[in-house]
C-alpha positions in Angstrom: 0.0 0.0 0.0 3.1 2.2 -0.1 2.5 5.5 1.7 -1.3 5.4 1.5 -1.9 4.6 5.2 0.5 7.4 6.2 -1.4 9.9 4.1 -4.7 8.9 5.7 -3.2 9.1 9.2 -1.8 12.5 8.4 -5.3 13.6 7.4 -6.7 12.2 10.6 -4.1 14.2 12.6 -5.2 17.4 10.9 -8.9 16.6 11.6 -8.0 16.0 15.2 -6.8 19.6 15.6 -10.2 21.0 14.6 -11.8 20.8 18.0 -8.9 22.8 19.7 -8.9 25.4 16.9 -12.7 25.8 17.2 -12.3 26.8 20.8 -10.7 30.0 19.7 -13.9 31.5 18.2 -17.2 32.6 19.6 -19.2 31.3 16.6 -21.7 28.5 17.0 -20.7 25.1 15.8 -22.9 25.1 12.6 -21.5 28.5 11.5 -18.0 27.2 12.1 -18.6 24.0 10.2 -20.1 26.0 7.3 -17.2 28.4 7.2 -14.8 25.5 7.3 -16.5 23.8 4.3 -16.8 27.0 2.3 -13.1 27.9 2.7 -11.8 24.3 2.3 -14.1 23.5 -0.6 -13.0 26.7 -2.5 -9.3 25.9 -1.8 -9.7 22.3 -3.2 -11.5 23.6 -6.3 -8.8 26.2 -6.9 -6.0 23.6 -6.4 -7.6 21.1 -8.8 -8.4 23.7 -11.4 -10.1 22.6 -14.6 -9.6 19.0 -13.5 -12.8 19.4 -11.4 -14.9 19.8 -14.5 -13.5 16.7 -16.1 -14.6 14.4 -13.3 -18.0 15.8 -12.5 -20.5 13.0 -12.5 -23.9 12.6 -11.0 -22.5 10.2 -8.4 -19.9 12.6 -7.2 -22.4 15.5 -7.1 -24.6 13.3 -4.9 -21.6 12.6 -2.7 -21.0 16.4 -2.5 -24.5 16.7 -1.0 -23.6 13.9 1.4 -20.5 15.9 2.6 -22.8 18.8 3.6 -25.4 16.5 5.0 -22.9 14.8 7.2 -22.0 18.1 9.0 -25.7 18.8 9.7 -26.4 15.3 10.9 -23.3 15.3 13.2 -24.1 18.5 14.9 -27.8 17.6 15.2 -26.8 14.3 16.8 -24.4 16.0 19.2 -27.2 18.4 20.2 -29.6 15.6 21.1 -27.4 12.8 22.3 -24.5 14.8 23.8 -20.9 15.3 22.6 -19.4 11.9 23.7 -22.3 9.7 22.6 -22.9 11.6 19.3 -19.2 11.6 18.5 -18.6 7.9 19.3 -21.6 6.7 17.3 -21.0 8.9 14.3 -17.2 8.4 14.0 -17.3 4.8 15.3 -20.0 3.7 12.9 -18.3 5.2 9.9 -15.7 2.5 9.3 -18.2 -0.2 9.8 -20.6 1.2 7.3 -17.7 1.9 4.9 -16.6 -1.7 5.0 -20.1 -3.0 4.5 -20.9 -0.6 1.6 -17.6 -1.4 -0.1 -18.4 -5.1 0.2 -22.1 -4.7 -0.9 -21.5 -2.3 -3.8 -18.1 -3.4 -5.1 -17.6 -6.9 -3.8 -14.5 -5.9 -1.8 -14.9 -8.2 1.2 -13.0 -6.9 4.2 -10.5 -9.2 5.8 -11.0 -10.8 9.2 -8.1 -8.8 10.6 -9.7 -5.6 9.5 -13.0 -6.6 11.2 -11.2 -7.4 14.5 -9.0 -4.4 14.4 -11.9 -2.1 13.5 -14.0 -3.5 16.3 -11.2 -2.9 18.8 -10.6 0.6 17.4 -14.2 1.5 17.9 -14.1 0.2 21.4 -11.0 2.1 22.1 -12.6 5.3 20.7 -15.6 4.7 22.9 -13.4 4.2 26.0 -11.4 7.3 25.1 -14.4 9.5 24.9 -16.2 7.9 27.9 -13.3 9.0 30.0 -14.5 12.6 29.5 -11.5 13.8 27.6 -13.5 15.6 25.0 -15.9 17.2 27.4 -19.1 16.5 29.3 -21.4 14.2 27.3 -24.6 15.6 28.6 -25.9 12.1 28.3 -28.1 12.3 31.4 -29.9 15.4 30.1 -30.4 13.8 26.7 -31.9 10.6 28.2 -34.1 12.6 30.6 -35.6 14.6 27.8 -36.1 11.7 25.5 -33.6 13.0 22.9 -31.1 10.2 23.2 -32.6 7.8 20.7 -33.2 10.4 18.0 -29.6 11.6 18.6 -28.2 8.2 18.2 -30.2 7.6 15.0 -28.9 10.8 13.6 -25.4 9.9 14.5 -25.8 6.5 12.7 -27.2 8.3 9.7 -24.1 10.5 9.8 -21.9 7.5 9.8 -23.7 6.0 6.9 -23.5 9.3 4.9 -19.8 9.5 5.6 -19.3 5.9 4.4 -21.3 6.8 1.2 -19.2 9.7 0.2 -15.9 7.9 1.1 -16.8 4.8 -0.9 -18.0 7.0 -3.9 -14.7 9.0 -3.8 -12.6 5.8 -3.6 -14.4 4.3 -6.5 -13.8 7.3 -8.7 -10.2 7.5 -7.7 -9.6 3.8 -8.3 -11.2 4.2 -11.8 -8.4 6.7 -12.7 -9.8 10.1 -11.7 -7.3 12.4 -10.1 -7.8 12.4 -6.3 -7.4 16.2 -6.0 -10.2 16.7 -8.6 -12.5 14.2 -6.9 -12.1 16.0 -3.6 -12.6 19.3 -5.4 -16.0 18.1 -6.7 -17.1 16.8 -3.3 -16.1 19.7 -1.2 -16.6 22.4 -3.8 -20.2 21.2 -4.1 -20.6 21.1 -0.4 -19.2 24.6 -0.1 -22.0 25.8 -2.5 -24.6 24.1 -0.3 -23.2 25.5 3.0 -22.7 29.1 1.8 -26.3 30.1 2.4 -26.2 28.3 5.8 -23.1 30.4 6.7 -24.9 33.6 5.7 -28.0 32.5 7.8 -25.9 31.7 10.9 -24.0 35.0 10.6 -20.4 36.0 9.7 -19.8 38.8 12.1 -17.5 36.6 14.1 -15.1 36.5 11.1 -14.4 40.2 11.7 -12.4 39.2 14.8 -8.8 38.4 14.0 -8.9 35.2 16.2 -12.1 34.0 14.6 -10.8 34.7 11.0 -7.5 32.9 11.8 -9.3 29.9 13.2 -11.7 29.7 10.2 -8.8 29.9 7.7 -6.9 27.2 9.6 -9.9 24.9 9.7 -10.7 25.5 6.0 -7.2 25.3 4.6 -5.4 22.8 6.9 -8.1 20.7 8.7 -10.3 20.5 5.5 -8.5 21.2 2.2 -5.0 19.8 3.1 -6.5 17.0 5.2 -8.8 15.8 2.4 -6.1 16.2 -0.2 -4.0 13.8 1.8 -7.0 11.5 2.4 -7.6 11.4 -1.4 -4.0 10.6 -2.0 -4.2 7.8 0.6 -7.2 6.3 -1.2 -5.1 5.8 -4.3 -3.4 2.8 -2.7 -5.4 2.1 0.5 -8.7 0.2 0.5 -11.4 2.6 1.6 -12.5 0.3 4.5 -8.9 0.4 5.8 -8.7 4.2 5.3 -12.0 4.7 7.3 -10.6 2.7 10.2 -7.3 4.6 10.2 -9.2 7.9 10.3 -10.2 6.9 13.9 -6.8 8.4 14.8 -8.8 11.7 14.8 -10.3 11.4 18.3 -6.9 10.2 19.7 -5.2 13.4 18.4 -8.0 15.5 19.8 -7.6 13.8 23.2 -3.8 14.4 23.2 -4.2 18.0 22.3 -6.7 18.4 25.1 -4.2 16.9 27.4 -1.1 18.9 26.3 -2.6 22.2 25.1 -5.7 22.6 27.1 -4.4 21.0 30.3 -7.3 18.4 30.5 -7.1 15.3 32.7 -6.6 11.9 31.1 -8.4 9.3 33.3 -7.4 5.6 33.3 -10.3 4.6 31.1 -9.2 7.1 28.5 -5.6 5.9 28.7 -6.7 2.4 28.1 -8.9 3.4 25.2 -6.0 5.4 23.7 -3.7 2.4 23.9 -6.3 0.1 22.4 -7.0 2.5 19.6 -3.3 2.9 18.8 -2.7 -0.9 18.7 -5.7 -1.4 16.5 -4.6 1.3 14.0 -1.2 -0.2 13.7 -2.8 -3.6 13.0 -4.9 -2.1 10.2 -2.0 -0.2 8.7 0.5 -3.1 8.4 -0.1 -4.9 5.1 -1.3 -8.4 5.3 0.6 -11.3 4.0 -1.0 -13.0 1.1 -1.1 -16.7 1.3 -0.1 -18.2 -2.0 -1.7 -21.6 -2.9 0.6 -24.6 -3.1 0.4 -25.1 -6.9 1.3 -21.4 -7.4 4.3 -21.7 -5.0 5.5 -24.8 -6.9 5.2 -23.0 -10.2 7.0 -20.0 -8.9 9.8 -22.2 -7.5 10.1 -24.0 -10.9 10.3 -20.6 -12.7 13.0 -19.4 -10.4 15.0 -22.6 -10.9 14.7 -22.3 -14.6 15.8 -18.7 -14.6 19.0 -19.6 -12.8 20.2 -22.1 -15.4 
């Protein structure tokens, strides 16, 4: 898989910085997400140039709608189920849905090692967030008000939507489309959708230097550069593997909370972080392919003949 997994993990590292950067601004989360997509989408389109027009297809345009829809589902889920529950369900279900969609639509059956490592990574992610590193979940309030179940369903929908646009992008890239152009279509289209939402939520916070700096960072680094790297990773990395490697995002967010924000890392979160790290390494290391006995004998014979 060459450097594909490294590119995906680098993208996840950039995504993991988004939460800390978002704390610098006074804007609400939807406005911040909209600004991030508008800036990031515009940057990806400018980088890809005319290549975007060459790869525009109905499937990719639908995936662009999915990119915008994921943001709205995620924040609606967090509002109803709480930060920890909404994040775990949305991010944790993404790799599972991605593996299943890739198998159902393209016949790429995930390996047993991927299934075990992904299950362990999701459990590690859940333990990490359950420890309270990323903030108070608000789970009690969500359950008391009867908003937990709708929140979890929205988070699951978000995970499915993420899987859809990841699998769609991977299919286009594997068919020969430039990864930068594919990401330009997805996020350029999402930017067009999110632009009126940004105007609706208000842009006065962008007049503040700190708010503008955070929005530019989130757009250019945590979105444009991150998805450029993710697209490069998809060239040589199966999309199911890439989706699991992307679970490095909450680990990075937790470590930033610990180092930059001075948050406490309880034992449960330490255990979750360790389990997540081991699982991601297991997914990233290429699997050995077992060669059937007749093929081994034929290869041996060919090597012997070549040496004569």
